[in-house]
C-alpha positions in Angstrom: -80.2 204.9 -24.2 -82.5 202.9 -21.8 -85.4 200.9 -22.4 -89.2 201.6 -22.1 -91.0 198.6 -21.4 -94.6 197.4 -20.3 -94.7 194.3 -18.0 -96.4 191.5 -19.9 -98.0 190.4 -16.5 -99.8 193.4 -15.7 -103.3 193.9 -17.2 -105.3 197.0 -17.4 -109.2 196.7 -18.0 -110.0 199.8 -19.9 -109.7 201.8 -22.9 -106.2 201.9 -24.6 -104.0 204.9 -23.7 -102.1 206.4 -26.5 -99.2 209.2 -26.5 -96.0 210.7 -27.6 -93.7 207.9 -26.2 -95.1 205.2 -28.1 -91.9 203.4 -29.6 -92.9 200.1 -31.1 -89.3 198.6 -30.9 -89.2 199.4 -27.2 -92.7 198.7 -26.3 -94.3 195.3 -25.6 -98.0 195.1 -26.7 -100.6 195.2 -24.1 -103.9 196.5 -23.3 -102.2 199.5 -21.4 -99.7 200.8 -24.0 -98.8 204.2 -22.6 -100.1 206.3 -25.7 -102.9 209.1 -26.2 -105.3 210.0 -28.9 -104.3 212.6 -31.4 -102.7 215.4 -29.5 -104.4 217.6 -32.0 -107.7 216.6 -31.3 -110.8 218.7 -30.0 -113.2 218.2 -27.3 -117.0 218.8 -28.1 -119.0 219.6 -25.0 -122.8 219.7 -24.8 -123.2 221.8 -21.8 -126.2 222.4 -19.5 -126.5 219.0 -17.9 -126.3 218.5 -14.1 -123.7 215.8 -13.2 -123.7 213.2 -10.8 -121.7 210.5 -8.7 -118.3 209.9 -7.5 -114.9 210.8 -8.7 -111.6 209.9 -7.5 -108.8 212.2 -7.9 -105.6 210.8 -9.6 -102.1 210.9 -8.3 -100.4 214.3 -8.1 -98.7 215.5 -11.2 -96.5 217.8 -9.2 -95.6 215.3 -6.8 -95.0 212.5 -9.6 -92.6 214.6 -11.4 -89.8 215.3 -8.9 -90.3 211.7 -7.5 -89.7 210.4 -10.8 -86.5 212.6 -11.0 -85.1 211.2 -7.7 -84.7 207.9 -9.2 -81.6 209.0 -10.8 -79.9 209.2 -7.6 -79.6 205.7 -7.1 -78.5 202.7 -9.0 -81.4 200.3 -7.6 -84.9 200.4 -8.9 -87.5 202.8 -7.9 -91.1 201.7 -8.1 -94.2 204.1 -8.1 -97.8 203.6 -7.6 -100.6 206.0 -8.4 -98.6 207.9 -11.1 -101.2 209.9 -13.3 -100.9 208.7 -17.0 -100.6 212.3 -18.3 -98.5 213.8 -21.2 -96.1 215.7 -18.7 -95.4 212.3 -16.9 -94.9 210.3 -20.2 -92.7 213.2 -21.6 -90.6 213.3 -18.4 -90.0 209.7 -18.6 -88.9 209.8 -22.0 -86.3 212.2 -20.8 -85.3 209.9 -18.0 -85.0 207.1 -20.6 -82.9 209.0 -23.0 -80.3 209.4 -20.1 -80.0 205.7 -20.0 -82.5 204.6 -17.6 -84.8 201.6 -17.9 -88.4 202.6 -17.7 -91.0 199.8 -17.2 -94.6 200.3 -16.9 -96.1 197.6 -14.4 -99.8 198.6 -14.6 -102.0 201.5 -15.7 -100.5 203.7 -12.9 -97.4 201.9 -11.8 -93.9 202.4 -13.1 -90.5 201.2 -12.2 -87.1 203.2 -13.0 -83.8 201.3 -13.0 -81.2 204.3 -13.4 -78.2 201.8 -12.9 -77.6 202.3 -16.8 -77.5 206.2 -16.5 -74.2 207.4 -18.3 -74.9 210.9 -19.5 -75.2 214.3 -17.6 -76.7 216.1 -20.5 -80.2 216.3 -21.2 -81.6 216.5 -24.5 -82.4 220.0 -25.5 -85.6 219.0 -27.9 -87.1 217.0 -25.1 -86.3 219.6 -22.3 -88.1 222.0 -24.2 -91.3 220.1 -24.2 -91.6 220.3 -20.3 -90.8 222.5 -17.5 -90.0 219.7 -15.2 -86.9 218.8 -17.3 -85.1 221.3 -14.7 -85.9 218.6 -11.6 -83.1 216.4 -13.4 -80.5 219.1 -12.6 -80.2 218.2 -8.9 -80.0 214.5 -9.3 -77.4 214.6 -12.2 -75.2 217.1 -10.3 -75.1 214.9 -7.2 -74.4 211.6 -9.3 -71.9 213.0 -11.7 -70.7 216.2 -10.5 -72.0 217.8 -13.5 -74.9 218.7 -15.5 -75.7 220.2 -19.1 -79.1 221.5 -18.4 -81.1 223.2 -21.8 -83.4 226.0 -21.1 -86.8 224.1 -20.1 -90.1 224.6 -21.6 -93.5 224.8 -20.1 -96.7 227.0 -19.6 -96.5 230.3 -20.6 -97.8 231.9 -17.6 -95.6 234.5 -16.7 -91.8 234.7 -16.0 -90.6 231.7 -14.5 -87.2 232.3 -12.6 -84.4 230.0 -12.8 -82.1 232.1 -10.3 -83.1 230.4 -7.3 -82.2 226.9 -8.6 -78.7 228.4 -9.4 -78.2 230.2 -6.1 -79.2 227.0 -4.3 -76.6 225.0 -6.2 -73.9 227.8 -5.7 -74.6 227.7 -1.8 -73.9 223.9 -2.0 -70.4 224.5 -3.9 -71.5 224.3 -7.5 -70.4 226.6 -10.3 -72.5 227.8 -13.1 -71.6 229.0 -16.7 -73.8 229.9 -19.6 -73.5 228.3 -23.1 -76.8 228.2 -24.9 -77.9 226.4 -21.6 -76.7 226.2 -18.3 -73.5 224.1 -17.2 -73.4 223.3 -13.6 -70.5 221.5 -12.0 -69.3 220.6 -8.6 -66.1 218.5 -7.5 -67.7 217.9 -4.3 -71.1 219.1 -3.1 -70.8 220.5 0.7 -73.8 220.9 3.3 -74.3 224.3 4.3 -77.0 226.7 5.5 -78.7 229.1 3.2 -82.0 230.9 2.5 -83.8 230.9 -0.8 -84.6 234.2 -2.1 -88.1 232.9 -3.0 -90.0 229.8 -1.7 -89.8 228.0 -5.4 -91.1 224.7 -5.3 -89.1 223.2 -7.9 -85.8 225.1 -6.8 -86.7 223.3 -3.2 -87.0 220.1 -4.8 -83.7 220.6 -6.8 -81.9 221.9 -3.9 -83.0 218.8 -1.7 -82.2 216.3 -4.2 -78.7 218.0 -4.3 -78.1 218.1 -0.7 -79.0 214.5 0.3 -75.8 213.4 -1.5 -73.6 216.3 -0.1 -71.2 215.9 2.6 -72.4 217.2 5.9 -75.5 218.9 7.0 -77.7 221.2 4.9 -80.3 223.4 6.1 -82.7 225.4 3.6 -84.7 228.3 4.9 -87.8 229.7 3.3 -88.1 226.3 1.7 -91.3 225.5 -0.1 -93.6 223.1 1.8 -96.5 222.2 -0.9 -97.6 218.6 -0.6 -95.6 217.8 -3.7 -92.5 218.6 -1.8 -93.6 216.8 1.1 -94.0 213.6 -1.0 -90.5 213.8 -2.7 -88.8 214.4 0.9 -90.8 211.3 2.1 -89.8 209.3 -0.9 -86.0 210.2 -0.4 -86.4 209.1 3.3 -87.6 206.0 2.0 -84.6 205.6 -0.2 -82.3 206.1 2.6 -82.1 210.1 3.1 -82.2 211.9 6.5 -84.6 214.9 6.0 -86.4 216.6 8.8 -88.6 219.4 9.0 -91.0 218.1 6.1 -94.2 220.2 5.8 -92.3 223.2 7.1 -90.3 226.2 5.7 -87.2 224.9 7.2 -85.6 221.7 5.8 -82.7 220.0 7.3 -80.8 217.5 5.2 -77.7 215.1 6.6 -76.1 214.1 3.4 -75.3 210.2 2.9 -73.1 208.6 0.8 -75.9 206.2 -0.9 -79.8 205.9 -1.6 -81.2 202.7 -2.4 -84.3 201.6 -4.2 -88.0 202.1 -2.7 -91.5 201.6 -3.4 -93.6 204.6 -2.9 -97.1 205.9 -3.4 -97.7 209.2 -5.4 -100.5 211.3 -3.0 -103.8 212.4 -4.4 -104.0 215.5 -6.4 -105.1 218.4 -4.4 -105.3 220.6 -7.5 -107.3 218.0 -9.1 -109.7 217.8 -6.2 -110.2 221.5 -6.4 -111.0 221.5 -9.9 -113.7 219.0 -9.3 -115.0 221.3 -6.5 -115.3 224.0 -9.0 -116.9 221.8 -11.6 -119.8 220.9 -9.3 -120.4 224.6 -8.6 -120.5 225.5 -12.2 -122.5 222.8 -13.4 -125.0 222.8 -10.3 -124.1 219.3 -9.5 -123.9 217.4 -6.2 -120.6 215.2 -6.4 -118.4 213.0 -4.0 -114.8 213.3 -4.3 -113.4 209.8 -3.0 -110.0 209.4 -1.6 -109.2 213.1 -1.6 -106.0 214.4 0.2 -108.2 216.1 3.0 -105.2 217.0 5.0 -104.1 219.3 2.1 -107.4 220.9 1.3 -107.8 223.6 4.3 -107.2 227.0 2.3 -108.8 225.1 -0.7 -112.1 225.0 1.1 -111.7 228.2 2.9 -111.5 229.7 -0.7 -114.7 228.2 -2.2 -116.5 228.6 0.9 -115.7 232.5 0.2 -117.8 231.8 -3.0 -120.7 230.4 -1.1 -119.7 226.6 -2.2 -120.0 224.4 0.6 -118.2 221.2 1.2 -118.4 218.8 3.7 -115.6 216.0 4.8 -116.3 212.5 5.8 -113.0 210.7 6.1 -111.5 210.9 3.0 -114.4 211.9 0.9 -115.5 215.3 0.1 -119.1 215.7 -0.6 -119.9 219.1 -2.8 -123.1 220.5 -2.6 -122.9 222.5 -6.1 -126.8 222.4 -6.5 -128.7 225.7 -5.5 -127.6 229.1 -5.3 -124.1 230.1 -4.1 -123.9 233.5 -2.7 -120.3 235.3 -2.2 -119.5 235.9 1.6 -118.6 239.7 1.8 -115.9 240.8 3.8 -116.7 242.7 7.1 -118.8 245.9 6.8 -119.8 244.9 3.1 -116.3 245.1 1.6 -115.7 243.0 -1.5 -114.0 239.8 -0.7 -110.9 238.6 -2.1 -109.4 235.3 -3.2 -105.7 235.4 -3.5 -102.9 232.8 -3.9 -99.5 232.4 -2.0 -96.8 229.8 -1.0 -98.0 226.9 0.8 -100.2 226.5 2.9 -102.2 229.3 1.2 -104.8 229.2 -1.8 -102.9 227.2 -4.4 -101.9 229.3 -7.4 -102.9 226.5 -9.6 -106.5 226.8 -8.4 -106.9 230.5 -9.1 -108.4 229.8 -12.5 -110.6 227.2 -11.3 -111.9 229.5 -8.4 -112.3 232.4 -11.2 -114.4 230.3 -13.2 -116.5 228.8 -10.4 -116.8 232.7 -9.4 -118.9 233.5 -12.5 -121.9 231.5 -11.4 -122.1 232.7 -7.7 -124.2 235.7 -6.5 -122.0 238.7 -5.7 -118.7 240.2 -6.5 -115.2 238.9 -5.7 -111.5 240.0 -6.7 -109.5 236.9 -7.9 -105.8 237.9 -7.3 -103.0 235.9 -9.0 -100.0 237.1 -7.2 -97.4 234.8 -8.7 -97.4 234.7 -12.5 -98.4 237.8 -14.5 -100.0 236.2 -17.5 -102.3 233.5 -16.3 -105.2 235.6 -15.9 -105.1 236.7 -19.6 -107.5 233.8 -20.5 -110.4 235.6 -18.8 -111.1 237.2 -22.3 -112.1 233.5 -23.3 -114.7 233.5 -20.6 -115.9 236.8 -21.5 -116.6 235.5 -24.8 -118.7 232.6 -23.0 -120.8 235.1 -21.4 -118.8 235.8 -18.1 -119.0 239.3 -16.4 -115.3 239.8 -15.7 -113.3 243.0 -15.4 -109.5 242.3 -15.8 -108.0 245.1 -13.9 -104.3 244.2 -14.6 -102.0 241.1 -15.4 -102.9 240.1 -11.8 -106.2 240.7 -10.8 -109.6 240.3 -12.4 -113.2 241.3 -10.6 -115.9 238.6 -11.2 -119.5 239.9 -11.0 -122.2 236.8 -10.9 -124.0 234.8 -12.0 -123.7 235.1 -15.4 -125.2 232.8 -17.9 -122.9 231.0 -19.9 -123.3 229.9 -23.6 -121.3 227.7 -25.6 -118.3 228.6 -28.1 -115.0 227.9 -29.6 -112.1 228.3 -27.3 -108.5 227.3 -27.1 -106.7 225.9 -23.9 -103.8 228.3 -23.4 -102.3 226.2 -20.4 -103.1 223.2 -18.1 -105.4 225.1 -15.4 -107.0 227.7 -17.9 -107.7 224.6 -20.0 -109.4 222.9 -17.2 -111.1 226.0 -16.4 -112.6 226.5 -19.7 -113.7 222.7 -19.8 -115.8 223.5 -16.9 -117.1 226.5 -18.1 -118.2 224.8 -21.3 -119.9 221.8 -19.1 -121.9 224.6 -17.3 -122.7 226.6 -20.3 -126.0 226.6 -22.8 -125.2 224.7 -26.2 -122.1 223.3 -27.5 -118.7 224.2 -27.1 -115.3 223.1 -29.1 -112.2 223.1 -26.9 -108.9 223.2 -29.1 -105.5 222.5 -27.9 -106.9 219.9 -25.7 -103.3 218.4 -25.2 -102.7 221.2 -22.5 -105.5 219.9 -20.6 -104.1 216.2 -20.8 -100.6 217.3 -19.8 -102.3 217.5 -16.1 -105.5 215.6 -16.1 -105.7 211.8 -16.7 -108.1 210.7 -19.0 -110.3 213.5 -18.3 -113.1 213.2 -20.8 -113.7 209.4 -19.8 -113.8 210.3 -16.2 -116.2 213.0 -16.3 -118.4 211.1 -18.9 -118.6 208.8 -16.2 -120.6 211.6 -14.1 -122.9 212.3 -16.9 -120.8 214.8 -18.9 -121.8 215.0 -22.6 -118.1 215.5 -23.8 -116.7 213.7 -26.8 -113.4 213.7 -28.6 -113.0 214.8 -32.2 -109.9 214.0 -34.4 -110.6 217.3 -36.1 -107.2 219.4 -36.4 -106.7 222.6 -34.4 -106.9 225.2 -36.7 
């Protein structure tokens, strides 16, 4: 088993961080010990206050996880900057450490992984069950050892999340799959080939790419996912010595290499967190500036919020959100009810449909929110209705929102990361006080969100009260 260390030389000025991977026997005591407050705590939110100021999105969670997995492909250290200090990242690093890697925190958002000591191709079932991203280690372990024992992954329950595309990709590269309470994948030799993914799955694309970089010959992946996090992974792998072309498109070409080396890489800013802050400004009637935003990845996001009448202006890497004043939904031609629907990149991101929905509750007009990808994500709307929103849930994928509706405080529970953030935004825009339980779901994806929002003037405190 590897080590989890914090550099004695690095220093972080800020509140202590606490969390599930705090093992005193492996951690040196510093001011940025990677821990979180009580996972069973509650957010107490006093709503109805306008916010003001500037906020910077953290590193992209969905880029950090596959990039951290890529370190397992090499015996040389890989260092990362702008890593979001969130529960999912810390859980994932615990899995990497359990394989035999050394994990060292160099600063509050900088981490180095030395996977030279990885000696096992089997992922711990208990750890894998805590996070869906555990599946991202399948490709690197298969490429390194020729075999991987993969337990069923955990993650948000937002609908069926297929594994088939991962396995079809591995099989195309020459691997064989067997089921034995988990997934046993074996390949005596990975060979480059040309194949078409049956869906543009982000994690399946990432797994396929990480396996293909060590395959013999050239691999072409058609219908590949092209999200910013996939681009980050491919750029990191190229920095490590891989040869990947077509980055940012739906056709990736990978020329296999015998060996990958170490690297230093900066995780890009999170476009989902950026979109969340746009929704926050609209619901609270606030004018906010989002600094260092990934502007090149916001086209569909800005179009979607503009459809709700929420205007943003871009100035370099800053996005200015005019949340004050009235927002009027823009009807389609001839007065038709407009729609915000998600889809594979570069369409409106699925992870922002919950945020768009809560923003729509405060806009004048009617809009259809169509979540095409996950059949359970929209069920949190009953919690918004309980806070006063006017929403008709048509089916598991579609909801009609009529606004604006005055929101009132209440007691809610976060069902998943994005719905949890949407409920926090609603609570900040509501009159009265709200209790948000199961906040560990929010903290899986949003770094120190209570402290950062408090910096904008939000009235949010953490209670040690346990969830009921």
